[in-house]
N, C-alpha and C positions, 0 to 999 in steps of 0.2 A: 504494499499499500504506499502511495506517495504522500508524504506529509511536508508541510512548510512551516518555517519558523521565522519570526521577525527578528531583526538585529536586537541583541540584548536578551532574547528569550532563551530560557534554559531548556535543553532537550532532555538531559538527565541531571540528577543531583547526586553528589557524592554521598554514599551511605544508603541509598534507597535500593530496593529490590529491583533486579533487572529481568524484564520479560520480552525485550525486543532487541534484535540485532539491526544495526543501521548501516546503510551504504550512502555516502555523500553523492548526490546527483549533481548539485550545483550550489555554489556558495562557499562559505568558510565558517569554521567553528574554532573556538578557543577552548582548550582543555585546561582546567585549573584544579588545584587541590588546596584544601585547608588543612594546615598542620598546627598542632598545639592549641593553646587556649586563646590566642590572639584573633582567631577567625579571619585572618588576612588571606586572601586568595593569591596563590602563586601559579603563574602560567607554566605549564609543563609541556605544551605542544599545540600545534595547529593542524587542523584537518581540512583538506580540500577535495574537490571532485575526484572520485575514484577511491578515496580512503574509506575505511569502515571502522566501526567501534561497537562495543556492547557484547562481544562474544565472551569476554572473561566472566561476566556475571552469569551468563547462561551455562557455560561449561563447568564452572566451579560452584555454582549456587551461592556465591559470596555476594555481598552488597557492591554496588557501583564504586569504583576506586576513585573516580574524579567527577567534577562537574563538566558538562559539555554545553557551551553557550554559543548561539549563533552570533556572528559578528559581520561587519561590513555594512554596505549601504543598501543592499537588496535582501530579499527573502532568501533563506537557505532552504534548499529542497533536498529531502532525504527519502530513501526507500526504507521502510520499516518491515522487517521480516520476523 
């Protein structure tokens, strides 16, 4: 299923359960983590068209390891499986 996210919108949140695997169709996403008690987000990567994410939570049944946030000036389009 194709889904779209506005800039600044969270696709997944660190620590939540994962039920969907995503492939980036168009746009850009920033991956961030929150460490310690200061709750400051640290960027750990960028995803672009052709990249994918979400497999870790599905394969290990562990919570999401990072936040994934749509960035840029246009909607980010993903395929959710």
